[in-house]
N, C-alpha and C positions, 0 to 999 in steps of 0.2 A: 504494500500500500504506500501511497505517496501523500505528503502533506500538500494541501491545496494552496497554502500560503507561500511556503518556501521551496516546495518541490523536492524535498529530501525524502529518501526512502525511510519508512518507519515500520515497526512491527505492527501487524494487523490488529493486535489487541490493545494498542496504545490509546490512552485518553487524551494525551498531550503530545505535541511534537517536541522531541528532545532538542531540536535545533533552534526553533523560533518560539516555542511555547504555545502555539495555537491549540485551543481545546477542540476536541472532536465530539460531535453528537453521535449517538449510536446509529442513526439513519445514514450518516455520512460513511461510517465504517462499513455498513452493510452494502452500500452501493459501490464503493470504490475498492473494496477488498475482495478479490477472487484469488484464493490461495493456490488453486490447482486447476489443471485442465478438466478433471472429472467434475469438480465443483462448478466450473463455468458451464460445462455441457449439461449438467443436471439442471442448473438454473435456466439455461436457454431452452431446454426441452419443456420445462414446466411453463414457460411463457408462450410456447408454440406447441400446442397439443397435436399437430399434424403427424409428428413422428409416432406417437403412441396410437393414434387413430389408424395409421397405416399398418402397424404391427398387429393390432387387434383384428382389423378387417381381414388381413392375410390369414390369420389363424382361423377365423370364423369360416372363410371360404374353403379352406382345406378340409376342415371338419365336415362342413355341409356336403362338399363333393364326395368325401369318403363315405358318408352315411348313405348318399344316393346310390353309390356303387354297391355297397353291401346289401342294400335293400332290394337291388335288382339283379343279383347274381344269377337267379334262375332264368333270366331273359337271355343269357348267353347261348343256351341251347336253341332258342328261337331265332337268334341272329345267324347262327351257323347252320341251321337246318336246311336241307336241300328242298323240302317240299313246302316252303313257306313263301307266301306272296311278298312282293316288295313293300306294300303298305304295312303289313304285319312286321316285317323286318325293321322298317323305319320306326314304328311305334316302340319296338323293343330297344332300338338304339337311342331313342330320345333321352332317357335318363343318363346314359353314358356321355352323350353330347353335352348335356347340362353340367355334368360333373367336370368335364374337360373345360368348359367355359369358366366354371368357378375356380378351377385350379389356375387358369390363365389370369383371372382377376386377382387371385392370391399373389401370383408372381409380380403383377403390376403394382399392387399395394406394397409389397416388400421392396421393389425397386424404388418406389416413391419414398419410402422410409429411409432407404440408403442414401438417396439423393439429398434428403433433408439433413441427414447426419453429416454429409459432406459440407453442406452449407453451414452447419453448426461449427464444424472444424475450421472452416474458412473465417467465420466470425471470431472464433477464439484467436486465430493468428492475427487478425486485425486488432483485436483487443490488446494482445501482448505488444504489438508494434506501437499502439497508441500510448501504452504505459511507458514504454522505453522512450518514446519521443517526448512525453510529458516530463519525464525525469531529467532529460538532457537540456530542455529549454528553460532559460531563466524566466521567472515570473516578471511581468512588465514592471511591477512596482519595485522590484529588487534593484539594488545598486551594487556595483563591484568596487571594492576598495582599490584606489590607485596605488596604494603603498604595498599591499600584500596579495591582492587579487582575489580575496575571499568575497563570496556573495553574501550580502546582508539584506535583511528585510527593510521595507520602506520606513518602518517605524523607528529604525535605529539611525542615529545621527553620526555616531562614530563607530569605527570597527574595533575589534578586540586588540588590534595591534597599535591603535592610536590614530590611524588614518581617519580623516574626516570625509563625510559625504560631500561630493561636489554638486552644487545645485545649478 
């Protein structure tokens, strides 16, 4: 986590910045601190339920297709029989066609969930890059001591080395 005032890296459980003394509210810690990739992805998925919807639909379609197949196993003899008309054969094949369509839908839902997961991974990488950029950029209100080069907050008039803020 980084201090919003001075930009220094601080422990995520800190209530004060050890560098500039800024006090943090608990809501600020919650929004700025993502300690790990798994935590970020869990938070991202909870805000975007499409991932879980795709997984659940995929499972439902597979189960429904399997049940249809199991309930119509006796129709296999009708499909392969030599003395069956084409209309009877088509009627016997209908449940298997429906099951195949459900399995295809299951695959599409799973592919959607994987694509969403790749989006979440990309968002995590962007988040990490933003954190790195934020840590390296000086806050506009800061000033750099001309004597020692230390970054100081706007509220400080003199640096620890004795150098004064140039106005």
